N, C-alpha and C positions, 0 to 999 in steps of 0.2 A: 560542216557546214554540207548541207545536201547537193547535187549536183545542178538543181535547179535553181538553188539560190545562192549562186554563186550570182558575182555583181559582172560588170561590162570588164574588169580588169582581170578578173579569174582569181582574185584574191580573198573572198569569203564580205561580209559588212565592211564597209565605211566606215561606219560607227557600231562600237560594241556597245558601251555604257556609260549614262553621262557621268561625271567625274563627282558632282554634288550629290548624284543618288548613293555612290559606294560611301561617301562621307556623312552622308544621313543615319546617325543614330539611330532613329526608327527603323531602319530597311533592315536592321544585323548585317549588312556585308561582312562588317569589320569586326573580329575577336581579338582583340587583345590588340588592337593595332594594327590586325595582319590580315590582309586580304588573300583567299585562298581560290583557285580558279583550276577548275577540273578541264582538262582539255583534249577530246577524243580527236586522234584524226586519222581520215582514211586518204589513202594513194587511191587515183583512179588511171589505171596505164593498163595496157594491153601487151606492152611488152614485159621480157621476163629480165631482172634487173640482176649482173653479174654480182657475186660477192667474192671476196679471193677467202682462199682457204687459211684459216689460221694456222701458221707452222711454230708458233713460240715456244711452245714445248720442245717440237722438234731441233728446234734452235739453240734453244735452251741445251740439251741434251747434246749437240752438239758441240755446242762450244766449253762442255765440261769434259767431252771424249779429246778435243782436240786442245785442252789447257798445257798440256805439256809441251807441244809445240809450240804454241801461240803465244798469247798476252797474258798469258797467269800471272796475278800478282802474289799469290800467296802459298806457301808451300806447310805440309802438313806431313810430322812425320808420326806416323801412327803406332806406337809401341817397338818403338825404332826399327821395325819391322819392314813397313809400308809407306810407300812416298804419295801424296797426293798433291795435285798441282789443281788451283783452282781458283778462280774471279771472286775479289772480296765483296765485289755490288753482289754477288748470288748470294756469299754466305752471308751477307747482310740480310736479306731479305727472309732469307730459309733458315738460318740458324745464328739468331741475335748472340747468342751468349760466345760460342762460337768467334763470329766475328769480334767482341769483345776482346778477348784474345789476341786475336789476331793484330789487333790494333796497336797494342805494346811493343809489337814487332815490325823491323824494317821490313820494305818491299824485298821479297824472295829471301828473306831468313829463314830456313827451318823453322817450323814450330813444334816442339812436343807436346804431343796429346796421347 
């Protein structure tokens, strides 16, 4: 909708397309029973929109770094030399095979790997 085409309530066209036109096979709007609609959206604003910083990566790193002191729910013993405290949900997302091993152990039971 171009600015000069917006109706009185500011929401574009009140009627887009008649249903019987969409369902009419001679018009070829439906392909295998599916109607595809392409939408282009333009926002006309003078103000700058603020968007928050994405801190997911920083937050996940912090969670890994503090796992030993806080709410870690899985412990891995690596070659009997290193202990790694972790969060099982993150392990499930990033290392499913390792998570499958951890699923066979009780919470906070050291897992040898």
